[in-house]
Phi, psi and omega in degrees: 000233188239008186301321177290341181264338183229075186274359183233034183287141179292162194271334184205160177245144184300134175278128182251354178298138183300329178289334187262337181243266184193158187294334183281338172292320177298319181290326179297324182293322184274329181283324178271203182300143182293333178266117184234144176243136181234085172281146185203136172055072181275145163242070183101151175268024172286336177222157182205144170239142183230134173253119184254112190252140180275306183219354176081003179246307178268010176091174184233175175275128176262123178242153167238142169243120184244134182247104180249113174057042178080357182259118187268136174229135177247143185230134170274122186259320187186155175250167176062034181275132173246349175201145180207150183209135178272149168289163184296333178268001176073008182284324186225158175237142166262134183229150171238136187223156173269116177223125180053043177064022174232156174276113182249141186243140187221158164249128181226141178292159187297338180261008175077003191270336178245134185224141176230118183279117181264004174084189183258359184258009178292132185253317178213149178207152175203148175276149172294143184293350176241133177076214180225025171293130185244132178249138182207155179238160179240165180299333181281005176090005179269158190227124187234155172235135177218134178243100181298145010273020181287188185256157181294146174242128179285131177259135186258076175275134180283112177238162173291159178301147180061031180253158171213151179277123184248357177201140181230131177221112181270144168265319174205190183300336184251329187262138175213156171252143178235135168261132187235126173255125176265139187220118180262049178061024179214110186300337178286350180259012179293142171204165185240158165223150176250130183226159178264154180211138175257127179308128182100340184273153173262011186234152176237155180247102186300141183246314177204158188224141175269173174263140178295145004261029185275165182228180179228138178238129186291139171244198183275163173275147168257312177207173185306336183249008184225125172212165181254151171208161180253140170274132186237090183299129176063018186048048188261115174295326179292324177292319182295326177299337182265006182092152179226163179295133180254127182246158169240132174260121191216116181051042175090000184233147178250145180219131171291128183235339190190186178216120185214167165293159183267062187242155178293339180272357184278335182228113177237104180297134182263317173208202186282354186231356184214169183198152172268127177249129178260101185277136170191155183194153179057038178054038179299340175312314186264346182265002173083003176286163183287122169262159188220151171250128182248134174267089180287140356271027186264201186274166176301153179282157187274101181237148173298135185299340185267357184247150166272140176238120194227164175050057180289148175214143183260150171282172189296332178274356180057038179252338183227157182230145170246145182216161172263134182235153181192165176280152180311143176281143184278115180294339178294341181249018188296336182270000181264108177298323176300313179297320175296319178304311182295321178299309176306324180289352182263347190295141183233166182262142178216160175236157184208117173298142178282337181252096170067024180263177177240159182291139174234118175281126179269087188295330181294346181289342183093177176245147184102028185283146174214148167052064179281160180200133174288153172275180191292330179282341180084000187270341185232158174236132178252146184201171177258140181221096186053251181258025184233149165258129189227153170231155177210150176307136179294343175281347182084358178276147181082181185267169175279158182232126181277124174275311180207163177214167179242140175238137181298145178217150178286344174256310178205136183300131189266138174260133179239124174278112185267326177197159184203144181266139173292000000 
């Protein structure tokens, strides 16, 4: 494949499905320009993946742009994509698409040329932290491993009757957490447990259990004895859209520490003992209440009291953070799409050192910023600006540079490479 040509490919693409991220991301996609580009998590600007969305409901067109030895190639991978994630080696992507009013799951090579249909019954999936082996579970309670382009292999993990794996989180190549839901043929009796699992084993070790009919949602690991999870009352997606109580499980004990959306950007591990928490609840993003960024288990970060700070991302050394900032939204205009449009167009890019620093707004980045991410060097920040993918120096010096942009087409939205870094 392409591993020898692309040895610094970034690891993942932002999940934009409302069930995987948060309600304000979906509204941002529909409230601002219909064509959106979401660059995310670069390991150098040698390679880039873009998710180009039409309306946020029927999904978007997924492109990859690959830079091999200074030669840029763009590939159309798939249409109607609502979520995508790269393997750690960048060889393959897992995608979820809307087809015939159903959620269809695929594994696709980085150039879009090879595809494996995983069907409509996939419940949870995750790539191994090394290579591109993919683990996934089905609604029927089966658990599989597949190393594309090979075929799926059924794994015989001992679970309780009528159970299925609902979440997979790897800490390293061997250790993983699984959330397991037991169901006695009655959805009101659903409940979850979180257990540890060693790759290759057919047994799990239960760690904690919820009370029926409530659930647990897996969050990230900080160290082998510490991980985050969300408490999910009644397994309710509508409640989850408003944010859920965030707990930390540490040395065998659980502690409530915050309230956040169940998104990958809400908990960012800094090291084995700390994390950045993006606190928010009850859709306060739209109601104008103060959201906060917490340096757990330390004090709140120093942010101007009049600003909302959103979409945090860490640089590779985890010493600095980039965020999107804006004024609180006027709740009296919450039902006005035009007003929401105007509000999103005012959002700006900022940086913040984690140790005793102050917030710096990068005015030269422009307004209407979404989904920032550092490149592998930490010297550049890549972000979305309406229908463009843009980068700017992390110092804020100099002007912004357009990497690529989208132009509307009657047949398929066209991708144009405007500029690129070697």
